[in-house]
Structure formats: C-alpha cells, structure tokens
N, C-alpha and C positions, 0 to 999 in steps of 0.2 A: 794162763793169766790173761785177764782182759786188758786190751789196749784202749787207752783214752784218746779220742781224736781231739785235736786242738783247733777247732773251727773258730768262728767269730765269737761264739758264746764262751768258750774256754780260753780266750786269748789272754785274759788277765788284765786287759787294758782298761783302766778305770779313769784315766784323765780326760777322756772324750765326754763332752756334755751330752746327757741323754734327756729326752723329753718324757712326758708322762707315759706310763705303761698302758697297754690295751685295757687292763682292768680299771685303771683310773679314768680313762676316756669313756668306757662303757658306763661306769657308775655315774660320771658327770652328766652324760646324756640322759640317763634314766632319771636322775634328780631334776635336771632341767625341764624335762617333759612333765614330770609330776608337779613341779612348782608352777609351771604355766597353768595347768588345770586348777590347782588350788587357788592361785591368784585370780583366775577367771571366775571361779564359783563362789569364793568366800567374800564376805563383806568385812573389811578390816575396821577395827575400832579407832585406829589412829586417825586424827583429823587431816594430817598431811597426805593420807592415802585415799581420802574420800573422792570418788569420781575420777581417779587417775588410772589410766591404762599403762601397764608396765610390760616392757619386753625383756625377757631373760635371754641374753645373747649367748652366754657361756657359763658353765659351772666347772671350776677346776678343783679337783679332789686332792687331798693330801695322800701320800703313799699308803698310809694305814686306813684310808677311807673314813676317818673320823671327823674331818673338817672339810667344809666346802666353801669356796669363795665364789659367790654368785655375781656375775657381771650383769647389770641391769641398765636400761635406758627408758625413762618415762616417754610416753608418746609425745612427740614434738620437742623433746629435750627440755621442756620448761620445768623449773623448780627441781632440778635433778638432785641437788644436795639435800633439800627438804624431803624428797621422796625416799632417797637412800637412807636418810636418818630414820624415817618412819618405818621402813622395812627392817632396819636393824632393831628398832624397838619392839616389833612384833615377831622377831626371828624365833623366839621360843614357841609361840603359837604356831607358826608355820612349820617348825620342826615337829611338833606334835601331830599336825595333820599329815606331814610327809611320812611319818612313821607308819601311818595306816595305809598310805598310798603305795609304798614301795616294799619290796621283799629283800631286805638286806639284813645282815647280822646286827649292824649298828646303824642308827639314824644319825647322820653327821650333824655337827654344829654348823649353823649357817652364818656367814658373814656376807653382807651385801656391799658392793662397790659399784660406783658409776663407771660405765663402759666409755672410755675416752676415744675408742676407735671411730665412732661416728664424727666426733669433732675433728679428728685427724684426717678423715676422708673428706670432710667439707673443706678443710684447709688446703688439701691437695687439689681439690676441684677449683678452688679460687686461684691457686697458682697456675693451673693449666689454662684457666680462662684469661690470664694476663696476656695482653697483645704481644709483648716481647717474647714470651715463651711460645706462643702460637707461631710467631715468625720463625723462631729457631727450629721448632718441630717441622714446619713446612719446608724449611731449607734442607733439613736432613732427609726428608722424604723425596725431594726432587733429585733424581739421579744425574741430571745435566749439571747442576751446580756442584755436586759432590766430586766430579772429575776435575774441576778447576783448581 
C-alpha cells in the first residue's frame, strides 16, 4: 500500500491567506505585455483616449483566468478617471485584439482600474521630505545620540 506524505501541500490547512497562483501571475504578465503593445499600436476611437499614453502597471487574473483587472496610469497622471472610463468603454475592442495576440484557451474580460500606488508613493515622498521626519531619521542614524 502506498503511503501519503503530509508535507506542506497535504497539510489541509486552508485558513492561511494565499496569493495568486503561478499560473495567474504568468497569465497576468502575458496579458499586460500584449495590452501594452495593443495600446501602443492601435488608435482608439474614444475621444478621452486621443493622444494619451497609458502605462499598464499590473494585470490581476481571476483564478479561472476568465477575468482580468488591469491597473493603469495615464502619463503624468492627468485625467485619470476620464482615461480609465475610456479604456472601459473600448474594453471589448481591446479584448478582441488581445484574443489575436495571446495563446490562451479563453480571452479574459477586461476591467480597467486607476493604479493608486503612484499617488501613495508620492504621498510617502512628501512625508519623508517633511523637515520633522528628516530630523527624526537623522537622529536614528546617529549612533552617538542613540546611546543617550
């Protein structure tokens, strides 16, 4: 009779949160690269996308790979809501182009969302530039004052 090992895989522990699978990550990157090429080459009919350069920062796939949430940032961050709205209006067109560009069983539905991480990073930079924070950081770096 074959014995089953009870390693990390067979532990039965389901309460620990898990991130996306390798399959989801690979599919997300494949779609992100393909979308970048499509957005670079195609001329969109939506007026809010005319002359706008868009960065696709991340694509998160659903576990069944049928839905993709695409995080985007317009160049300079200007008119982000308008650009995201325009991308969502042309999502079916982009999905059609994507189907020809990738080799997957299903072409996922696309949903575009503004990537807030750039705003959060800018906020953190503003906080670190505050003179009071700089003084605290300089004090922690000085070993002579740390002994007092």
